C-alpha positions in Angstrom: 111.6 117.6 81.8 114.4 119.9 82.9 113.6 123.6 82.9 115.5 126.0 80.7 117.5 127.1 83.7 118.5 124.2 85.9 118.7 124.7 89.6 122.0 124.5 91.5 123.2 120.9 91.6 122.3 118.8 94.6 125.2 117.1 96.3 125.2 113.4 95.5 123.7 111.1 98.2 126.0 108.8 100.0 125.9 105.2 98.9 125.2 102.9 101.9 127.6 100.0 102.3 126.1 96.5 101.7 126.8 95.7 105.3 124.6 98.6 106.4 121.8 97.5 103.9 122.0 94.0 105.3 121.5 95.3 108.8 118.2 96.8 107.9 117.0 94.0 105.7 113.8 93.6 107.7 110.1 94.3 107.1 108.1 97.4 107.9 105.3 99.7 106.7 105.7 102.0 103.7 103.8 104.8 105.5 101.6 106.0 102.7 99.4 106.6 105.7 99.5 106.4 109.4 97.9 104.4 110.9 98.6 101.9 108.0 95.8 100.3 106.0 96.2 97.0 107.8 94.7 98.8 110.9 91.4 99.6 109.1 88.3 98.1 110.6 84.9 96.9 109.4 83.3 98.9 112.1 84.0 102.1 110.0 81.1 102.2 107.6 79.9 104.0 104.6 77.8 106.2 106.9 81.0 107.3 108.7 82.6 108.2 105.4 79.5 110.1 104.3 79.6 112.1 107.5 83.3 113.0 106.8 82.3 114.1 103.3 79.5 116.3 104.6 81.7 117.8 107.3 84.2 118.7 104.6 81.6 120.3 102.5 80.9 122.9 105.2 82.4 126.3 105.6 85.7 126.9 103.9 85.7 123.7 101.8 85.9 125.6 98.6 89.3 126.9 99.6 90.7 123.4 100.2 91.7 121.5 97.1 91.2 117.7 96.7 93.2 114.9 95.3 91.4 112.3 93.2 92.4 108.7 92.7 90.6 106.4 90.2 91.3 102.7 90.3 91.0 100.9 86.9 91.4 97.2 87.9 91.6 95.5 84.4 94.6 94.1 82.7 95.0 92.3 79.3 97.5 89.8 80.7 98.8 88.5 84.1 102.2 89.7 85.4 103.4 87.0 87.8 105.0 89.4 90.3 101.9 91.6 90.6 100.3 92.2 94.1 97.8 94.8 92.9 94.0 94.4 92.9 93.5 93.5 89.3 91.2 91.6 87.0 92.8 89.9 84.0 90.4 89.9 81.0 90.3 90.3 77.2 86.7 91.4 77.3 86.8 95.2 76.8 83.1 95.4 77.4 83.8 95.0 81.0 85.4 98.4 81.1 82.2 100.0 79.8 80.1 98.4 82.6 82.7 99.5 85.2 82.6 103.1 83.9 78.9 103.1 84.4 79.3 102.1 88.1 82.1 104.6 88.5 79.7 107.3 87.4 77.2 106.1 90.0 79.9 106.3 92.7 80.9 109.8 91.7 77.3 111.0 91.9 77.0 109.6 95.4 80.3 111.3 96.4 79.3 114.7 94.8 75.9 114.6 96.5 77.8 115.0 99.8 80.8 116.9 98.7 79.1 119.4 96.4 79.6 119.8 92.7 82.7 121.6 91.5 85.3 120.8 94.2 88.7 121.9 93.0 91.1 119.0 92.2 94.8 119.8 92.3 96.0 116.2 91.8 94.4 113.4 89.7 95.9 109.9 89.4 94.7 106.9 87.4 96.1 103.6 88.7 95.3 100.0 88.5 95.5 97.4 87.1 96.1 99.0 83.8 94.3 102.4 83.3 95.2 102.2 79.6 93.1 99.0 79.4 90.4 101.6 78.6 90.2 102.5 75.0 90.3 106.1 73.8 86.5 106.5 74.0 86.5 105.1 77.5 89.2 107.5 78.7 87.3 110.4 77.1 84.1 109.3 78.8 85.9 109.0 82.2 87.6 112.4 82.0 84.4 114.1 80.8 82.5 112.6 83.7 85.1 113.8 86.2 85.2 117.3 84.7 81.4 117.5 85.0 81.6 116.7 88.7 84.9 118.3 89.8 86.9 121.4 88.8 90.2 120.0 87.6 92.8 122.7 88.1 94.5 123.6 84.8 97.8 123.8 86.5 97.3 120.6 88.6 99.1 117.3 88.4 97.2 114.8 86.2 99.0 111.5 86.0 98.3 108.0 84.6 100.0 104.6 85.0 100.9 103.0 81.6 101.7 99.5 80.5 104.0 100.3 77.5 102.5 97.3 75.6 99.1 99.0 75.5 100.0 102.4 74.0 101.7 104.0 71.0 102.4 107.6 70.0 98.8 108.2 68.9 97.5 107.1 72.4 100.0 109.4 74.0 98.5 112.2 71.8 95.1 111.3 73.2 96.3 111.4 76.8 97.9 114.8 76.3 94.7 116.1 74.8 92.7 114.8 77.8 94.9 116.9 80.1 97.3 114.3 81.4 100.7 115.9 82.1 102.6 113.1 83.9 103.1 109.5 82.8 104.4 106.4 84.6 105.8 103.6 82.5 105.9 100.1 84.1 109.3 98.7 82.9 110.4 96.5 85.8 113.4 95.0 83.9 114.7 95.2 80.4 116.3 91.7 80.5 114.4 89.3 78.1 114.9 86.3 80.3 113.5 88.1 83.3 110.6 89.4 81.3 109.7 85.9 80.2 110.0 84.6 83.8 107.4 87.2 85.0 105.2 87.0 81.9 105.7 90.6 80.8 107.7 90.8 77.5 108.2 94.3 76.2 111.2 95.2 74.0 113.4 98.0 75.3 113.1 99.7 71.9 109.3 100.1 72.4 109.9 102.0 75.7 112.6 104.2 74.2 110.2 105.1 71.3 107.4 105.9 73.7 109.8 108.1 75.8 110.8 110.0 72.7 107.2 110.6 71.8 106.3 111.7 75.4 109.2 114.2 75.3 108.1 115.5 71.9 104.5 115.9 73.2 105.7 118.0 76.1 104.6 115.9 79.1 105.9 117.5 82.3 107.4 114.4 83.8 107.8 110.7 82.9 108.4 108.1 85.6 109.8 104.6 85.1 109.1 101.7 87.6 111.8 99.1 88.2 111.8 96.0 90.4 114.8 94.2 91.8 114.7 90.7 93.2 112.7 89.2 90.3 113.2 85.6 89.0 116.4 85.1 86.9 117.8 88.5 87.9 121.4 88.9 89.0 123.4 91.9 90.0 125.1 91.9 86.6 121.9 91.6 84.6 120.3 94.4 86.6 123.3 96.5 85.9 122.5 96.3 82.2 118.9 97.4 82.9 120.1 100.3 84.9 122.5 101.3 82.1 119.6 101.3 79.7 117.3 103.3 82.1 120.0 105.9 82.6 120.2 106.2 78.8 116.4 106.5 78.7 116.7 109.4 81.2 113.2 109.4 82.7 112.5 112.3 85.1 111.7 110.0 87.9 112.5 106.4 88.8 110.7 104.2 91.3 112.9 101.3 92.4 111.0 98.7 94.3 112.0 95.4 95.9 110.0 92.4 94.9 108.2 90.8 97.8 107.5 87.1 97.1 104.3 86.2 99.0 102.7 83.4 97.0 100.5 82.5 100.0 98.8 85.9 99.6 99.0 86.6 95.9 97.9 83.7 93.6 99.8 85.0 90.6 103.1 84.7 92.4 102.7 80.9 92.6 103.7 80.8 89.0 107.2 81.9 90.0 109.6 79.1 90.8 111.2 80.0 94.2 114.6 78.6 93.1 114.8 81.2 90.3 114.7 84.1 92.7 117.9 85.9 93.8 118.8 85.3 97.4 118.9 88.1 100.1 122.6 88.8 99.5 122.1 89.3 95.8 119.1 91.6 96.4 121.2 93.8 98.7 124.0 93.9 96.1 121.5 94.9 93.4 120.1 97.7 95.6 123.6 99.0 96.5 124.7 99.0 92.9 121.5 100.6 91.8 121.9 103.5 94.2 125.5 104.0 93.1 124.5 103.9 89.4 121.5 106.3 89.6 123.3 108.8 91.8 126.3 108.7 89.5 123.9 109.4 86.6 122.8 112.6 88.4 119.6 111.4 90.0 118.6 112.7 93.5 117.5 110.2 96.0 114.0 111.4 97.2 113.4 108.7 99.7 111.5 105.5 99.9 112.8 104.0 96.6 112.3 107.1 94.6 114.9 109.0 92.5 114.4 112.2 90.4 116.5 114.4 88.2 117.5 117.6 90.0 115.1 119.8 87.9 112.0 117.6 88.4 109.3 119.0 90.6 109.7 116.2 93.1 113.4 116.9 93.6 112.7 120.6 93.9 110.0 119.9 96.5 112.5 117.7 98.4 115.1 120.5 98.5 112.5 123.1 99.5 110.9 120.9 102.3 107.6 120.7 100.4 107.3 117.0 99.9 104.1 115.3 100.9 103.0 111.7 101.0 99.7 110.0 100.3 98.4 106.5 99.2 100.1 106.9 95.8 103.5 107.8 97.4 105.5 111.0 97.4 103.7 114.1 96.0 104.5 117.7 95.3 101.0 118.8 96.1 100.0 120.3 99.5 98.6 117.9 102.1 94.9 117.5 101.2 92.0 115.2 101.3 92.0 112.3 98.9 88.8 111.1 97.4 89.3 107.5 96.1 87.0 106.1 93.3 86.7 102.5 92.1 87.0 99.0 93.5 89.4 98.6 96.4 90.4 102.3 96.3 91.7 103.9 99.5 91.0 107.5 100.4 91.5 110.0 103.2 88.9 112.7 104.2 89.5 114.8 107.3 90.7 112.5 110.2 89.4 109.4 108.5 90.6 106.7 106.1 88.3 104.6 104.0 88.5 101.7 101.5 86.0 100.6 98.9 84.9 97.0 98.4 87.7 94.8 97.0 85.6 92.7 94.6 83.6 93.9 91.6 80.6 91.9 92.7 80.4 93.6 96.1 81.3 97.0 94.6 78.5 96.7 92.0 76.0 95.4 94.5 76.5 98.3 97.0 76.1 100.8 94.2 73.0 99.0 92.9 71.6 99.6 96.3 72.4 103.3 96.0 75.0 103.1 98.7 78.6 104.3 98.9 80.8 101.3 98.3 83.0 101.8 101.5 83.4 98.6 103.5 86.1 99.5 106.0 88.2 102.3 107.3 89.4 104.2 110.4 88.5 107.2 112.4 91.8 108.6 113.7 92.3 109.2 117.4 94.1 112.3 118.8 97.2 110.1 119.3 97.0 108.9 115.7 96.9 112.4 114.4 99.9 113.4 116.5 101.9 110.4 115.4 100.9 110.9 111.8 102.3 114.4 111.9 105.6 113.1 113.3 105.9 110.2 110.9 105.1 112.3 107.9 107.6 114.9 108.9 110.3 112.2 109.1 109.2 110.6 105.8 108.8 113.9 103.8 111.0 116.6 105.4 113.5 114.4 107.2 113.1 116.7 110.2 110.9 117.0 113.3 110.8 120.3 115.1 109.7 119.5 118.6 108.3 122.9 119.4 106.3 123.1 116.2 104.7 119.6 116.7 104.1 120.4 120.4 102.3 123.7 119.7 100.2 122.2 116.9 99.0 119.3 119.0 99.2 120.8 122.5 101.8 118.3 123.9 105.2 118.4 125.4 107.1 116.6 122.6 110.0 115.3 124.7 107.8 114.2 127.5 105.2 112.5 125.2 107.9 110.7 123.1 110.5 110.1 125.8 110.7 106.3 125.2 110.8 106.8 121.4 113.7 109.3 121.7 115.6 106.8 123.8 114.8 104.1 121.2 116.5 106.2 118.5 119.9 105.8 120.3 121.1 102.9 118.1 120.1 104.7 114.9 121.9 107.8 116.1 125.0 105.7 116.9 124.9 104.4 113.3 124.8 107.9 111.8 121.2 107.7 110.6 119.7 110.5 112.8 120.9 113.5 114.7 119.1 114.6 117.9 119.2 117.9 119.7 117.1 119.5 122.4 115.0 121.1 119.7 114.7 118.6 116.8 115.3 115.2 115.2 117.0 115.3 111.8 117.5 112.5 109.3 121.1 112.4 108.0 121.8 111.9 104.3 122.6 108.3 105.0 119.5 108.0 107.1 117.3 108.8 104.2 117.9 105.4 102.8 116.4 103.9 106.0 113.8 106.4 106.7 111.2 103.7 107.2 113.2 102.3 110.1 113.3 105.7 111.7 109.6 106.3 111.3 108.8 102.9 112.7 110.1 104.0 116.1 107.1 106.3 116.4 104.5 103.7 115.3 102.5 102.9 118.4 100.6 100.0 116.6 103.9 98.4 115.6 105.2 98.7 119.1 102.3 96.7 120.3 102.3 94.2 117.5 105.7 92.8 116.5 104.2 90.6 113.7 105.6 92.5 110.7 105.5 89.7 108.2 102.6 91.3 106.4 104.8 94.3 105.4 107.4 94.6 102.6 111.1 94.6 103.4 112.7 98.0 104.1 115.6 97.3 101.6 
C-alpha cells in the first residue's frame, strides 16, 4: 500500500508505437537466470548440489541471507492456458502426503546448510499454494520456521487463486506471516474466463482486495494475460479499466504463449479463437497506455507498480534484483528451492528438482536430495550473468565496474556485442559511451532484446522457438 508520505512522482514511461512493438515481436529468454534453464544438464547431480550447499555453510554463511521458494503443485481445476508444473486433483489428502515429503527434503537441505539460516524472502508458488487447507499451511510454515530463521521484516509472499480463498483465509495467511499476495486474475471478461476454464466473478476479486487492504498486507499483485481465446483489444480495455479501479500495488501483464505441442492443457483451446499477432500487439500497446495513464510505473519485463510500492522504489534507486520468481527488492542472494520441479541457485550453480511426483518421492525415499539436473557456471557465464542482470535490473552497465569485478577489459571482451548494439542504438533503445551502456526509457520495454545481445548460448543457437515472445 502507499506510504503516508508518497515519494516524488515518477515521469510517465513513453508508450511504444505499435510499429515498434511489431518490430520486436520475436521470441527470447525471460532471463530469470543466466544461463537460462534450458541449458541445464543431467550431468549436474544431487552430489554437485550438496557440495554447493556445504561450501555455502562455511565461513561467513550466517551473514548471507537466503531466499526460499516452495512449489505446491496441486490445483482443484485445470486452467487451459496454464504452462506451470501442476497436478489437478480434488483429493486433498495428496497435499498431506506431499507435505511429508517436503519435510524430508528440508531435513536433507538443512543437514548441509545448517539449521537457522536467515531467510529474507519466502515465496510459495505452484500450482495453487492455497490448495493447502489452513492446517496444511500452518504445518508448512511451522516446519519452515523450525528449520530456517524467517526474518520478521522479510518479504513473505504467496500466489492465490481467488476462487480458493475468502476473508477468513486471508486472516489466516496474515497470521502466518505472509505480507504480500498475488491474485491470479488473467481477465475479467466472462466469455474469456469460460474459454480458459477459469470462471471467477470480478466482484469476488474486489471483495478480496478490500479485505487484504483492511488486513494490512504490504503489497497485492494482480496477474493479467493478454492473447487469450475470445479476447479482443476492446474486451481487454474493459478488464484494464476494472483493474485500474481495483488499484493493486503491482500488476504483472503476460503474453499468452500457445504451445499445445508442449502443454497438454492448451490443446483444449481452439486456435481459431485466439487473437492474431496484430491484435496482441494492439492489446499490449493499449495496456501500457492505460496503466501508465493510471499512474503505474513500468518496472520492466511485463511488470508495473504504483510509485510508492517497494518494487517501484527499488527501480528508482537502482536496487532491483531478479531471480527465478522475477523482479525482487531483496539483495542478490542464494535461492533454496523446495518441492517438485523447483529451481534454485546456490553459489555459482543452478539446480532443479525432479519434475514428477513419482521421481521426487522415490529419490526422497532413498534418502537422496531430489535434484536431477542443473549447471555449474563457468567464469564466462558469471561475467555475462553480471552484464545481463545489470541490463535487466538497473538498465545500465558500467564498463569499469564490470571489468574490475571480473578482471576483464570490458570493451575488448565484448567488442562484437557492442557492435551488435548499433541497430538498437539507432532505434533509440540504448545509449552507448566510452564508459557505459544505458537503456533508454523506450528501451525498457524491449530490455530482453538488449540482454539477448550478450547471451553467448543464444549466439550459438538460433533456435529460439522454445522461448516466449518478447512482446
